[in-house]
N, C-alpha and C positions, 0 to 999 in steps of 0.2 A: 790408698788415697794420698794425694799429693797437694799440699798447700803451697800456693805461689805468693811470695812476698812482693810488696810494691816494687822493690828494686828489679825483680825478674819481669814484672809486668811492664815497667817502663822500658826496659831493654827489648822486650818482645814487640812493642808497638812502634818504637822509634828506629826507623831504618838507619839513621846515621849513628846510632849507638855502637860503640866498638864491640859489644858482645851481642849484637842483634840476633845473629843466627843461632847462637847457643841458647839465648833466652826464648826465641821462637820455638825451638825444639822442646823447651820446658813445658810449653802449652800442650804437648803431645804425651805427657806423662799419664800413667793410669789414673783415671778419675781426678783430673786437675780441678782445683777450686780455690777460691779466695773469698774475701768479704767486701761488703760495700765500703767500709772504711778505707780499704786498700785502693778502691777506685778513686776516692776523694784524694788520697795521697798521690796517686798516679797523675791525676789532673793537676794537682798543685806542683808536682815536680816538672811535668811537661811545660806548664806555663811559666813557672817561676825560674827554675834552674836552666832549663833548655830553651826558654823563650819561644816555645811553639805558640803560634797564634791561637787564640781561644777557640775559634770554630774548629780548627784542625784537632786541637787537644780534646774537645768534646767528642768528636767523631772517633778518634783513636781510643779514648778511654771507654766510651760506651760500646764500642765494637768488641771489646773483650767479652761481653756477655754472650757473643756468638761462639766463642772458642772454649770458654770454661764456665763452670757453675759459680755464680756469685750469690751469696746470701748475706742478710743483715746479721750483725752481732746482736746478741740478747743482752739485756741489762745484767743478767747473771754473769756474762763474760766480763763486763766491766768490774762488777763487784769482786769476782774471783781474782782478776789480775791485780786490782788495787789491794785486796786483802793479802795477797801473797807477795806483794812488792818487797817487803823487808826481808823475808826468808830467801827470796830469789836475788836479792841485791839490786833491785830496780830503783832508779831515781830519775828524775827529769824526764826527758823525751824517751827514755828506755821503756816507759809505760806503754808506748804504742807497739813496740815489738812484743812486749808481754801480752798485750791484748790479742795480737795476731796469734801468738803461741797458744793462748788460752782457747781461742776460737778453734784453732786447728786441732787441739786435743779433743775438745768437745765433739767435733765432727768426725773423729776417728782417723785423723791423718797419721800416716806412718813416717812421712818425711816432709821437710820444708825445703823449698828451693829459694835461695836468696843470694844476692851478690854481696851480702854483708853477714857472713856466717858468725862472726864474733858477736853480733848483736843478739843472736839466738842461743849461743852456747850455754848461758846460765839461765835463760828463761824456758828452754825446751831441751834439757839434756837427755831426755828419754826418747826424743825423736831424732831420726837421721837428718842431718843438716847437709844439704848438697848445694854446690854452686853450679850455675849454668856454664 
C-alpha cells in the first residue's frame, strides 16, 4: 500500500505543476490512498499558494476520490501523533506530517510518496519514503 502526501496530490491535479507527470504516475502505485485531511490541505494549497479559483480547486480536489482511496483519520491517529511528538522530534506544523505518517502506518502502508521527503524522515523512518 502506498500513502500519497498532500504535496504529491497537488502535483497530480495541477497541470501547470513542474512535477505534474511524475505526481500523476504516483496515483498508479499499488493500492494508493490518502486521508481526508490531505484533501483539505490540497484545497488550501491550490487556492492559497497556486491561486486556483475556488470552483476549479473544489473539482480538482474532490476528483481525487475517483483515483485513490480516501479515508478519514480517527481520533486515535491524532492522539498517537501528539503523544509521540516528543520522541519523534515533532514541533509546530510538523504535527501534520506526523498525523499523515501515523495514519499511513495504521492503514498498513509500506511507502509514502511525497515531494518533501525530509518532512517524513523522522516521523516515518520505518516506511520507504519516495519522491515522485
